[in-house]
N, C-alpha and C positions, 0 to 999 in steps of 0.2 A: 618263815621269820617275817614279822611285821613291825617290830619295835626295838630300836637300838639306843643304848646310852653311850654316847661318844665322849670319852674322857681325853681332853687335849691338854697336855703338859707343855705350856709355852716357855718353860724354863729349860727343858732338856734340849740337847743337841745345839743347834745354832740360835735357839731362842726365838725362832720365827715360825713355829709350828702352826700358830693360829692362822697364818695366811692361807693354809690349805683347807681350812675348815669348810668354807662354802663348797669347794670342789668335792669334798668327801660327802657332805650332806646331799649335794646334787646327785652324785653317783647312787646313793641309797634311794633317794626320792624317785629316780628313774626306774627303780625296781619295785616301787610301791611300798618302800619301807619308811616308817616314821622315825625321825632322829631327834633325841634330846641331847643338847650339848652341855657338858660339864667342864668348865675351864679350870685348870690347875695353874694358879698364878698368885702372886703376892696380893694380900688384902682381900682375897675372895673368901666369903663367909661359908658358903655351901660347898661341901665336898661330895665325892661319889657315894659315900655312905648315906647321906641325906636323901639322894635321889633313889637309891635302892631300897631304902626304908619305906618310901611312899609310893612305889610303883613297881610292877612286875615287868621286867624287860626280857626279851628273848636272847639278847646278846649285849655284852659290854665290849666296846671297841676302844683300845688304848692307842693314842698317838703320843709317842715319847720314847723314853729309853727303858732299859731293863728294870730300873727302879720303879718306874710308873706301872709296869706290868706286875712287879712283885707286890706293890701295894694293892692293886686290883685283885690279884689272886687271894691275898689274905682276907679281903672283904668277901669274896665269893665263897671261900672255904667256911665261912660262918653261916652260910645259907643252906637250908635243906634242899630247896628247889633251885639249883644253881643255873643262872643263865650261861650260855656258852661264851667263849672269849675270842675276840679278834684283836690283832696287833698290827699296827702300821709303824714299823721301826723308824724313829726320828731322833734317837739319842746320839751319843758320841761313838760308842762301840757296838752296841746291839748284839752282844754275844748270844743271847737267848734266841733272837730271831734267826741268826745264822744256822743254828741247829735245826730249825723248822723250815728252812729254805724260804723265809719270808723276805720281801723286797720293799724298798723305799718308795718306788714309783706308786703314786697315789691311785691312779686308775687301775693298775694291775692288782694292787693290794686290795682294793674294794671288790674286784672280781673274785679274788680268792675268798674274801670274807663272806660274800653272798652266794658262793658256789654250793654251800651245803656240805662241803668236804670237811669233816671234823675228826681230829685225832684225840683219843682218850689218853691224855698226858699224865705221867706219873709226877707227883709232887712230894717234896721232902718236908718233914716236920722237925724243927729244931727247937726243943724246949717249948713247944706249943706255937712257935712262929713258923710260917710256911715259906719255903724258897723253891725256885723253879729249876735252877741248874747248878748252883754251887754254894756250898758253905765251906769257907777256907780260913786257914790261919797260917801265920809265918811269913816268910820272905815275900815281899811285893803284894801280899794279899790286901793291904790297906791302900794301895795306890789309887784305886778307883774312887774311894770316898774321901780321900785326903787331898785329891787334886782339886784346885779351885774351880768352881763352876764357870766363872767368867773365862778362865783360861781354856777350859774344855770347849766352851762356845766359840772362842776365837781361833784356837789352834787345832781343835778336834782331837783325834787319836794321838797326834804328836805331843799333846800336853801330858798324856799318860807316860809316853816314852821318856820325855824330858824329866818328869818327876822321878821316874824309875832310875834313870842314869844318875841324877843328882844324889839320890839316897842309896845307891847301890852298895857302897861299903857298909853302911849300917845294916841293910837287909841281909847281906851275905854273912853277917855274924849272928843272925837270928838263931837261937837254939831253944826249942820248946820240948820239954820233957813231958811225954804223954803216956797214960795207960789207956788203951783202947780195947774194949771188949765188943766183939761183933758176932753175928750168927755164922760167920765164915772165918773164924780164927781170932785170937787175941794177940795184941802187939803192945810192947812197952819199949820206950827208948827215947833218944833225942832226935828231933826232926827239924829240918830247916823250913819245910813247907808241908802242909797237909790239906786235903780237900775231900769232901763228900760230894760227888758230882753226878749229874745226869746230863752229860754233854759229850759232844764228839771231840772236844779238845779241852785241855787244861792249861790256862795261862798262855793261850795262843798256840799250844803244842797239840797236834792231832794225836789222839790215842789210837795206837794200832789195833785193828780188829773191830773198832766201834763203827756201827752203822746207824742210820736213822731209826731202825727197828729197836735199838737198845734204849731209845728214849721212852718207850712204853712197854718194856719187858718185865716190869714188876720188880726191878732191882736198880740200885744206884751203884756207883763205883767209888771205892775208897782208894785214894791216891796219896801216898806218903813219900817224901824224899828224906832219907836218913841224913842227919847232920854230918857234913864232911869233917873228918878229924885231921886232914892234911891237905896241902895244896894239890897233891895228885888226886885225892878223892874229889875235890871240887872240880878239877879239870875233867875228870871222867864223867861227873854228873852233867856238866855243861855240854860236853860232847854228846852224851846220851840224849839230852834234851834236843839238841840240834838234829840228831838222827831219828828222833821219835822212837827210841828203843828203851823201854822201861823194864827189860827182862833181867837186868843184873842186880847185884846185892845192894845197890844204893837206893832201890825203890821197893815199895810195897804197893801192889795193885790187886784188889779183891772186889768181887761183886758182893754187895751186902743189902740186907733189908732193914737191919736195925743195928744200932751201936750205942754204947755207953762210954763216954770219954771223960777222963779225969786228968786235967793238967796239974802239974806239980806247982806251978805258980801262975801269975797273971798272964793270960793270953787273950789277945783281941781277935775277934772273928769278923769276917765279912760275909754277908748273905746277898747273893746276886749283885755284888758290887756296892752294897750299902753297909753301913756300920751295923754289926750284929752283937755288940757288947762283948763282955769278958766274963762269962759265967764260970762259977766254980766247978760245975759239972755240966755235961751236955748229954741229953737223951735225944737220939735221932731214930726216926722210923719213916718208912716210905708209906705214902698213901697212893696205891696204884690206881691209875686211870681217873684221878680225882677231878680233872678239869678237861672239858671238851673244847679244843682250840682249833680255829680255822687254819688250815695248812694245805699246801699242795702235796704233802706226803701222803702215803697210802692210808686209807681210812682204817681205823681199828675198831673192832666191835666189842 
């Protein structure tokens, strides 16, 4: 590896990611790697696509949050000869980076990126748009993109929690009627939450039996919470979430490779924490091993 495009999102996280740029570039230069810096900030005319259109890079390294990586992956997926991907987590929650055991410390992160240890990571395709770890609808799924960025920069993860608590009554009444056809069963009913995930946890809840190897096993996980018809149903659901036990009749959990989803009415989706629209129908399919990403996890061939 001799040439890196460094994408720095100075808006994500605490809004001071640019202060580490020299340190990152120096780390790479010490290993003989040339670095081109692409800043993501207000009033910047050139974006990552402009750099990728005009030069062949060995790797694209993102400094920012999950949304920054999502945007980079969607650019890479348009390329036939894709550069590998590096990620230095610097957002508010960084759920995606936690799956891959990535760390914020700049020097250690740079060591991982230049180690040559790459994982062939599975990517999801949602109506032609790519996502890394979750496409979700229903209760609390909109919290990440509806929380004000300035609040996230100031209060960090607490801003999400505060927003969730304030809007809890509204979200707990969410009812989405869906018809879902998959390669591993069909489902129809009212759901309070649903997600197509490639993650070790859903909504902060660890999924039993999931290991890092599931992130590149050629399958995603369909996770549905059936709408509670009574207060006792809701109590059982909340208790199960706290226990991390999704084996009862309130949940649907299946490994899938593709799905066709038809909502009965307007339903908003979030993709990797960003707004994903409210499509009349959803076609999902997995793209196995689509992105090679630097990670301390075991290398996949």
